[in-house]
BANUVO-694448 format. One line per field, with one value per residue (C-alpha): x, y, z. Coordinates in nm, 2 decimals, padded with zeros to 4 digits. Layout:
BEGIN
px = (X / ...) .
py = (Y / ...) .
pz = (Z / ...) .
# end
This chain:
BEGIN
px = (03.23 / 02.99 / 02.64 / 02.52 / 02.75 / 02.62 / 02.30 / 02.34 / 02.46 / 02.21 / 01.94 / 01.74 / 01.43 / 01.41 / 01.80 / 01.77 / 01.52 / 01.72 / 02.00 / 01.78 / 01.70 / 02.05 / 02.15 / 01.87 / 01.94 / 02.33 / 02.31 / 02.20 / 02.41 / 02.73 / 02.68 / 02.94 / 02.81 / 02.79 / 03.05 / 02.94 / 03.05 / 03.25 / 03.39 / 03.81 / 03.99 / 04.19 / 03.90 / 03.64 / 03.90 / 03.93 / 03.53 / 03.24 / 03.04 / 02.87 / 03.15 / 02.92 / 02.74 / 02.43 / 02.38 / 02.27 / 01.94 / 02.15 / 02.34 / 02.05 / 01.84 / 02.16 / 02.21 / 01.82 / 01.84 / 02.10 / 01.83 / 01.68 / 01.38 / 01.46 / 01.18 / 01.32 / 01.45 / 01.68 / 01.78 / 01.44 / 01.54 / 01.88 / 01.71 / 01.61 / 01.34 / 01.21 / 01.21 / 01.06 / 01.36 / 01.29 / 00.99 / 01.13 / 01.43 / 01.18 / 01.00 / 01.34 / 01.37 / 01.03 / 01.13 / 00.87 / 01.09 / 00.82 / 00.68 / 01.00 / 00.99 / 00.67 / 00.79 / 01.04 / 00.81 / 00.57 / 00.83 / 01.13 / 01.08 / 01.41 / 01.51 / 01.71 / 01.91 / 01.97 / 02.07 / 02.36 / 02.47 / 02.34 / 02.58 / 02.42 / 02.72 / 02.67 / 02.27 / 02.06 / 02.35 / 02.52 / 02.22 / 02.19 / 02.18 / 02.52 / 02.70 / 02.54 / 02.58 / 02.75 / 03.05 / 03.00 / 02.94 / 02.58 / 02.29 / 02.42 / 02.06 / 02.19 / 02.30 / 01.94 / 01.78 / 01.94 / 01.86 / 01.47 / 01.48 / 01.69 / 01.47 / 01.16 / 01.26 / 01.42 / 01.13 / 00.92 / 00.64 / 00.72 / 00.44 / 00.30 / 00.24 / -00.14 / -00.23 / -00.54 / -00.82 / -00.70 / -00.78 / -00.72 / -00.46 / -00.16 / 00.19 / 00.53 / 00.86 / 01.18 / 01.40 / 01.44 / 01.70 / 01.64 / 01.45 / 01.23 / 01.17 / 01.12 / 00.86 / 00.67 / 00.64 / 00.48 / 00.26 / 00.14 / 00.05 / -00.19 / -00.36 / -00.19 / -00.15 / 00.23 / 00.47 / 00.83 / 01.02 / 01.37 / 01.67 / 01.85 / 01.74 / 01.76 / 01.57 / 01.72 / 01.94 / 02.26 / 02.16 / 02.21 / 02.51 / 02.68 / 02.73 / 02.91 / 02.76 / 03.01 / 02.83 / 02.48 / 02.36 / 02.15 / 01.88 / 01.86 / 01.74 / 01.51 / 01.34 / 01.27 / 01.13 / 00.90 / 00.74 / 00.69 / 00.52 / 00.29 / 00.16 / 00.08 / 00.37 / 00.45 / 00.81 / 00.90 / 01.25 / 01.48 / 01.27 / 01.46 / 01.21 / 01.32 / 01.38 / 01.16 / 00.91 / 00.87 / 00.74 / 00.43 / 00.38 / 00.34 / 00.06 / -00.10 / -00.09 / -00.27 / -00.01 / -00.08 / 00.23 / 00.59 / 00.89 / 01.24 / 01.47 / 01.74 / 02.03 / 02.37 / 02.52 / 02.74 / 03.11 / 03.31 / 03.72 / 04.04 / 04.11 / 04.48 / 04.71 / 04.70 / 04.32 / 04.22 / 04.47 / 04.33 / 04.30 / 04.20 / 03.82 / 03.55 / 03.46 / 03.08 / 03.19 / 03.38 / 03.14 / 02.85 / 03.04 / 03.12 / 02.81 / 02.53 / 02.70 / 02.90 / 03.22 / 03.40 / 03.28 / 03.56 / 03.27 / 03.08 / 02.99 / 03.08 / 03.41 / 03.63 / 04.01 / 04.17 / 04.47 / 04.71 / 04.84 / 04.55 / 04.50 / 04.17 / 04.16 / 03.91 / 03.82 / 03.45 / 03.25 / 03.27 / 03.63 / 03.63 / 03.41 / 03.62 / 03.96 / 03.81 / 03.64 / 03.97 / 04.11 / 03.86 / 03.90 / 04.28 / 04.48 / 04.82 / 04.85 / 04.53 / 04.58 / 04.38 / 04.52 / 04.36 / 04.46 / 04.36 / 04.44 / 04.28 / 04.09 / 03.91 / 03.82 / 03.41 / 03.41 / 03.25 / 03.47 / 03.38 / 03.47 / 03.82 / 03.89 / 03.74 / 03.97 / 04.28 / 04.19 / 04.18 / 04.52 / 04.44 / 04.73 / 04.64 / 04.85 / 04.67 / 04.81 / 04.90 / 04.71 / 04.78 / 04.85 / 04.96 / 04.94 / 05.22 / 05.10 / 05.31 / 05.36 / 05.01 / 04.85 / 04.79 / 04.84 / 05.17 / 05.27 / 05.11 / 05.28 / 05.18 / 05.20 / 05.26 / 05.02 / 04.96 / 04.68 / 04.61 / 04.34 / 03.96 / 03.78 / 03.41 / 03.30 / 03.49 / 03.79 / 04.15 / 04.24 / 04.49 / 04.78 / 05.06 / 05.43 / 05.62 / 05.88 / 05.77 / 05.64 / 05.68 / 05.62 / 05.43 / 05.37 / 04.99 / 04.82 / 04.47 / 04.34 / 03.98 / 03.87 / 03.60 / 03.63 / 03.27 / 02.96 / 02.73 / 02.34 / 02.23 / 02.17 / 01.89 / 01.59 / 01.70 / 01.75 / 01.43 / 01.19 / 00.99 / 00.94 / 01.21 / 01.49 / 01.79 / 02.14 / 02.47 / 02.56 / 02.29 / 02.08 / 01.66 / 01.58 / 01.32 / 01.16 / 01.37 / 01.06 / 00.83 / 01.07 / 00.83 / 00.99 / 00.92 / 00.66 / 00.41 / 00.33 / 00.70 / 00.88 / 01.24 / 01.47 / 01.79 / 02.13 / 01.93 / 01.88 / 02.14 / 02.44 / 02.54 / 02.47 / 02.38 / 02.12 / 01.93 / 01.91 / 01.77 / 01.51 / 01.43 / 01.38 / 01.15 / 00.96 / 00.90 / 00.84 / 00.59 / 00.41 / 00.40 / 00.28 / -00.02 / -00.11 / -00.08 / -00.27 / -00.53 / -00.56 / -00.59 / -00.86 / -01.06 / -01.04 / -01.14 / -01.45) .
py = (-06.45 / -06.68 / -06.57 / -06.86 / -06.68 / -06.33 / -06.47 / -06.65 / -06.28 / -06.05 / -05.97 / -05.70 / -05.92 / -05.75 / -05.80 / -06.18 / -06.24 / -06.08 / -06.29 / -06.61 / -06.46 / -06.41 / -06.77 / -06.90 / -06.64 / -06.70 / -06.68 / -06.33 / -06.20 / -06.37 / -06.16 / -05.88 / -05.53 / -05.38 / -05.15 / -04.84 / -04.80 / -04.51 / -04.31 / -04.35 / -04.08 / -03.98 / -03.91 / -03.75 / -03.54 / -03.33 / -03.30 / -03.26 / -03.59 / -03.75 / -03.96 / -04.24 / -04.43 / -04.57 / -04.96 / -05.21 / -05.39 / -05.69 / -05.52 / -05.34 / -05.69 / -05.83 / -05.56 / -05.56 / -05.94 / -05.86 / -05.65 / -05.86 / -05.68 / -05.61 / -05.69 / -05.35 / -05.14 / -04.91 / -04.78 / -04.58 / -04.40 / -04.30 / -04.10 / -03.75 / -03.78 / -04.13 / -04.33 / -04.68 / -04.81 / -05.17 / -05.12 / -04.95 / -05.19 / -05.52 / -05.36 / -05.32 / -05.71 / -05.80 / -05.62 / -05.36 / -05.06 / -04.79 / -04.93 / -04.82 / -04.50 / -04.43 / -04.54 / -04.33 / -04.00 / -04.09 / -03.88 / -03.78 / -03.49 / -03.53 / -03.89 / -03.88 / -03.58 / -03.79 / -04.10 / -03.88 / -03.63 / -03.77 / -03.88 / -04.25 / -04.41 / -04.13 / -04.18 / -04.48 / -04.70 / -04.64 / -04.79 / -05.10 / -05.43 / -05.53 / -05.27 / -05.26 / -05.65 / -05.81 / -05.61 / -05.61 / -05.33 / -05.18 / -05.27 / -04.98 / -04.79 / -04.47 / -04.65 / -04.83 / -04.48 / -04.34 / -04.66 / -04.64 / -04.29 / -04.29 / -04.59 / -04.38 / -04.10 / -04.28 / -04.49 / -04.19 / -04.29 / -04.04 / -04.06 / -03.78 / -03.82 / -03.80 / -03.47 / -03.38 / -03.15 / -02.76 / -02.56 / -02.26 / -02.13 / -01.97 / -02.03 / -01.88 / -02.05 / -01.81 / -01.98 / -02.31 / -02.53 / -02.88 / -02.73 / -02.52 / -02.79 / -03.06 / -02.82 / -02.70 / -03.09 / -03.18 / -02.85 / -02.93 / -03.29 / -03.15 / -02.93 / -02.59 / -02.33 / -02.32 / -02.01 / -02.05 / -01.75 / -01.79 / -01.49 / -01.62 / -01.66 / -02.07 / -02.29 / -02.55 / -02.32 / -02.48 / -02.80 / -02.58 / -02.32 / -02.51 / -02.89 / -02.97 / -03.14 / -03.43 / -03.51 / -03.39 / -03.30 / -03.01 / -03.24 / -03.45 / -03.12 / -03.03 / -03.35 / -03.32 / -02.98 / -03.08 / -03.31 / -03.04 / -02.82 / -03.08 / -03.11 / -02.74 / -02.60 / -02.25 / -02.09 / -01.72 / -01.66 / -01.33 / -01.23 / -01.12 / -01.15 / -00.89 / -00.63 / -00.70 / -00.83 / -00.72 / -00.92 / -00.67 / -00.76 / -01.12 / -01.07 / -00.81 / -01.11 / -01.33 / -01.55 / -01.73 / -01.89 / -01.83 / -02.07 / -01.95 / -02.20 / -01.91 / -02.09 / -02.00 / -01.83 / -01.57 / -01.71 / -01.71 / -01.63 / -01.64 / -01.29 / -01.34 / -01.09 / -01.07 / -01.22 / -00.91 / -01.00 / -01.12 / -01.46 / -01.53 / -01.60 / -01.81 / -02.14 / -02.01 / -01.76 / -02.01 / -02.29 / -02.02 / -01.88 / -02.24 / -02.42 / -02.15 / -01.92 / -02.15 / -02.00 / -02.32 / -02.20 / -01.99 / -01.75 / -01.71 / -01.37 / -01.45 / -01.62 / -01.73 / -01.73 / -02.04 / -02.12 / -02.37 / -02.42 / -02.39 / -02.44 / -02.50 / -02.42 / -02.69 / -03.03 / -03.05 / -03.15 / -02.81 / -02.80 / -03.13 / -02.98 / -02.69 / -02.84 / -03.12 / -02.84 / -02.64 / -02.96 / -02.98 / -02.62 / -02.70 / -02.67 / -02.87 / -02.88 / -02.87 / -02.89 / -02.94 / -02.76 / -02.85 / -02.78 / -03.13 / -03.48 / -03.68 / -03.88 / -03.55 / -03.42 / -03.41 / -03.46 / -03.80 / -04.07 / -04.12 / -03.77 / -03.79 / -04.15 / -03.98 / -03.64 / -03.87 / -04.06 / -03.73 / -03.66 / -03.38 / -03.34 / -03.33 / -03.13 / -03.17 / -03.07 / -02.74 / -02.39 / -02.08 / -01.76 / -01.50 / -01.49 / -01.27 / -01.09 / -00.98 / -00.67 / -00.65 / -00.74 / -01.12 / -01.37 / -01.60 / -01.75 / -01.88 / -01.92 / -02.21 / -02.30 / -02.67 / -02.79 / -03.07 / -03.23 / -03.16 / -03.24 / -03.26 / -02.97 / -02.91 / -03.11 / -03.42 / -03.38 / -03.31 / -02.96 / -02.82 / -02.66 / -02.48 / -02.61 / -02.27 / -02.18 / -02.44 / -02.30 / -02.33 / -02.12 / -02.25 / -02.10 / -02.04 / -01.84 / -01.90 / -01.98 / -02.08 / -02.06 / -02.31 / -02.26 / -02.23 / -02.04 / -01.80 / -01.75 / -01.53 / -01.21 / -01.05 / -01.21 / -01.18 / -00.81 / -00.72 / -00.94 / -00.84 / -01.05 / -01.30 / -01.38 / -01.42 / -01.58 / -01.40 / -01.63 / -01.50 / -01.82 / -01.77 / -01.92 / -02.17 / -02.44 / -02.74 / -03.00 / -02.78 / -02.53 / -02.25 / -01.91 / -01.65 / -01.51 / -01.79 / -01.77 / -01.85 / -02.16 / -02.21 / -02.45 / -02.56 / -02.37 / -02.04 / -02.23 / -02.48 / -02.24 / -02.51 / -02.86 / -03.16 / -03.14 / -03.44 / -03.28 / -02.94 / -03.17 / -03.31 / -02.98 / -02.90 / -03.19 / -03.13 / -02.77 / -02.87 / -03.11 / -02.86 / -02.56 / -02.78 / -02.84 / -02.48 / -02.36 / -02.60 / -02.53 / -02.16 / -02.17 / -02.41 / -02.18 / -01.86 / -02.03) .
pz = (01.85 / 01.70 / 01.64 / 01.90 / 02.14 / 02.08 / 02.10 / 02.44 / 02.58 / 02.41 / 02.65 / 02.44 / 02.28 / 01.94 / 01.89 / 02.03 / 01.74 / 01.47 / 01.57 / 01.54 / 01.20 / 01.09 / 01.20 / 00.97 / 00.70 / 00.65 / 00.29 / 00.33 / 00.58 / 00.40 / 00.10 / 00.02 / -00.01 / -00.36 / -00.48 / -00.64 / -01.02 / -01.03 / -01.37 / -01.37 / -01.17 / -01.48 / -01.68 / -01.41 / -01.28 / -01.62 / -01.63 / -01.45 / -01.53 / -01.22 / -01.06 / -00.91 / -01.18 / -00.99 / -00.94 / -01.22 / -01.15 / -01.10 / -00.81 / -00.65 / -00.65 / -00.46 / -00.23 / -00.14 / -00.08 / 00.23 / 00.41 / 00.71 / 00.74 / 01.11 / 01.39 / 01.51 / 01.21 / 01.38 / 01.04 / 01.05 / 01.36 / 01.22 / 00.93 / 00.99 / 00.76 / 00.89 / 00.55 / 00.58 / 00.47 / 00.50 / 00.30 / 00.00 / 00.00 / 00.01 / -00.28 / -00.50 / -00.38 / -00.53 / -00.85 / -00.77 / -00.83 / -00.90 / -00.56 / -00.40 / -00.53 / -00.40 / -00.07 / -00.03 / -00.13 / 00.17 / 00.38 / 00.13 / -00.09 / -00.24 / -00.25 / -00.56 / -00.38 / -00.07 / -00.22 / -00.38 / -00.06 / 00.25 / 00.46 / 00.53 / 00.68 / 00.99 / 00.97 / 00.87 / 00.77 / 01.11 / 01.28 / 01.06 / 01.22 / 01.01 / 01.22 / 01.52 / 01.59 / 01.31 / 01.29 / 00.91 / 00.63 / 00.67 / 00.39 / 00.12 / 00.19 / 00.01 / -00.28 / -00.29 / -00.25 / -00.56 / -00.76 / -00.69 / -00.78 / -01.10 / -01.18 / -01.16 / -01.34 / -01.60 / -01.66 / -01.72 / -01.49 / -01.20 / -00.92 / -00.70 / -00.37 / -00.23 / -00.14 / 00.07 / -00.06 / -00.10 / 00.23 / 00.05 / 00.33 / 00.22 / 00.33 / 00.22 / 00.24 / 00.20 / 00.01 / -00.22 / -00.06 / 00.12 / 00.41 / 00.24 / -00.04 / 00.21 / 00.40 / 00.08 / 00.00 / 00.32 / 00.33 / -00.03 / 00.07 / 00.38 / 00.13 / 00.19 / -00.08 / -00.08 / -00.26 / -00.25 / -00.27 / -00.40 / -00.43 / -00.70 / -01.07 / -01.01 / -00.77 / -00.54 / -00.29 / -00.19 / -00.40 / -00.69 / -00.61 / -00.34 / -00.46 / -00.79 / -01.07 / -01.06 / -00.73 / -00.80 / -01.16 / -01.19 / -01.38 / -01.06 / -00.88 / -01.15 / -01.15 / -00.76 / -00.81 / -01.10 / -00.89 / -00.62 / -00.90 / -00.99 / -00.64 / -00.69 / -00.53 / -00.64 / -00.69 / -00.74 / -00.84 / -00.81 / -00.51 / -00.22 / 00.12 / 00.32 / 00.02 / -00.26 / -00.04 / 00.31 / 00.61 / 00.61 / 00.25 / 00.29 / 00.59 / 00.33 / 00.05 / 00.30 / 00.38 / 00.72 / 00.79 / 00.72 / 00.69 / 00.69 / 00.52 / 00.37 / 00.48 / 00.59 / 00.29 / 00.46 / 00.44 / 00.74 / 00.69 / 00.90 / 00.93 / 00.87 / 00.68 / 00.31 / 00.29 / 00.08 / -00.18 / -00.57 / -00.58 / -00.23 / -00.21 / -00.01 / -00.12 / -00.13 / -00.40 / -00.59 / -00.60 / -00.68 / -00.98 / -01.12 / -01.04 / -01.09 / -01.35 / -01.57 / -01.48 / -01.61 / -01.97 / -02.13 / -02.28 / -01.94 / -01.86 / -01.50 / -01.51 / -01.20 / -01.16 / -01.28 / -01.07 / -01.15 / -00.76 / -00.56 / -00.19 / -00.01 / 00.34 / 00.52 / 00.57 / 00.53 / 00.23 / 00.08 / 00.10 / -00.10 / -00.35 / -00.37 / -00.43 / -00.67 / -00.85 / -00.90 / -01.02 / -01.31 / -01.37 / -01.47 / -01.13 / -01.21 / -00.81 / -00.59 / -00.20 / 00.08 / 00.40 / 00.73 / 01.06 / 01.20 / 01.10 / 00.83 / 01.12 / 01.22 / 00.91 / 00.87 / 00.50 / 00.41 / 00.37 / 00.01 / -00.11 / 00.06 / -00.13 / -00.45 / -00.40 / -00.36 / -00.64 / -00.83 / -00.74 / -00.46 / -00.21 / 00.17 / 00.39 / 00.72 / 01.05 / 00.89 / 00.92 / 00.73 / 00.91 / 00.63 / 00.23 / 00.05 / -00.29 / -00.59 / -00.73 / -00.90 / -00.56 / -00.64 / -00.41 / -00.48 / -00.16 / 00.16 / 00.50 / 00.68 / 01.07 / 01.16 / 01.42 / 01.64 / 01.83 / 02.20 / 02.43 / 02.32 / 02.24 / 02.31 / 02.01 / 02.13 / 01.87 / 01.97 / 01.96 / 01.71 / 01.87 / 01.66 / 01.70 / 01.82 / 01.54 / 01.26 / 00.96 / 00.59 / 00.28 / -00.01 / -00.37 / -00.47 / -00.71 / -00.59 / -00.22 / -00.14 / 00.21 / 00.34 / 00.74 / 00.77 / 00.73 / 00.91 / 00.85 / 00.59 / 00.80 / 00.59 / 00.75 / 01.11 / 01.04 / 00.86 / 01.03 / 01.34 / 01.64 / 01.58 / 01.84 / 01.73 / 01.89 / 01.86 / 01.59 / 01.40 / 01.41 / 01.44 / 01.78 / 01.76 / 01.99 / 01.95 / 01.91 / 01.68 / 01.53 / 01.59 / 01.60 / 01.89 / 01.65 / 01.63 / 01.25 / 01.16 / 01.16 / 01.04 / 00.98 / 00.81 / 00.83 / 00.92 / 01.26 / 01.29 / 01.13 / 00.89 / 00.87 / 00.60 / 00.36 / 00.50 / 00.84 / 00.66 / 00.52 / 00.84 / 00.98 / 00.70 / 00.76 / 01.13 / 01.09 / 00.83 / 01.08 / 01.37 / 01.16 / 01.01 / 01.39 / 01.51 / 01.22 / 01.26 / 01.63 / 01.56 / 01.30 / 01.53 / 01.80 / 01.58 / 01.45) .
# end
């Protein structure tokens, strides 16, 4: 169907205006989407250097010119933190790269992070006019976001968002993951005295321990956190809220509001025979050892098993991170074992592509049912059940069903289990006045993210039970707005 034919059928006024615009701007809409430069697979699969290399200035300018500056920018509605996407992209088009970075920071505390790990294809880019109406590849919003943030960092002229005057109201944040950092940034902008408490010795939460450096280098996380520090946010590491500091202590120290962003760090297992054998571990443990504790270093004090025949169970981004890490740790054979088909995999398409390029094998429609060990109690084989897809389940995906009598054994010397996570149970168990679901998640108001204890707000995986970085960030931003409104009302009432 031609643009003119689409225009004739389209009744929605904003879309009609945009379609008229595309006819007049054919030179923009006919431009191909840029391709992200990448390290060669045979090189990157043996090191932890970042795979995606970022856009050049020329590529960023060319891609920014594809943006049509829509009358009704639906890309913004697809962004959980409501970045003004046309604004920052048009700044890139005008060669005002530092202004583009400033526009991102108006709503996002972690633009360089999101530009790398956010699933834009399911969020903002899925709502792009190109995707919605022209059946063409969306504007590469994520690539451009990364470009603007990286340009600012490399320029040495890192801007600090505008801050309101200090109100001297103390706010505690539990956890320095994406939800906590996003919340802290928004509250600092509003003038609050914010302290983030982190249980581990390094800041960043899942950004640090859960995502490998070949996807998200640690210096990127450090830079984003340094901006928050310059905004006045204070950080306390090696501090376990609920153990080191109790809920009552926070009240005694004068904190008027608490945001819980403690994540979902409790790994799930399948509870099958042999799961306690040496060499079977959770993907959480595996990635934490490598990412946070330098287990890839032969001299590390916290080493991890370096298997040669490694199977990773699962099909999400964490599973892809695990299997690609195993490959870099020396695995000669690295396999993804997933009970559904590749089409049902929740992992990003880009991550699946990169894994295949790096020599990862995919055993889809297989499910482990047993592990067998050697005389020393070390895993040596995995028993797999062949599966087929049946009717759709509650998630809308077709439910995997075993094919009776159809099983195989394969040799393995390391198994990494990535079948989901559960919320960190410490806060729900030690904090008073919180309602908790059977899954261990904190119950909050869906709009405000306020808990049953009115001084407490929560977001990210402790509420969702496991989700993306950008959704956690969106929770942090929403909770900050709601807490600000609540505390302002409370103080006004008391006066």
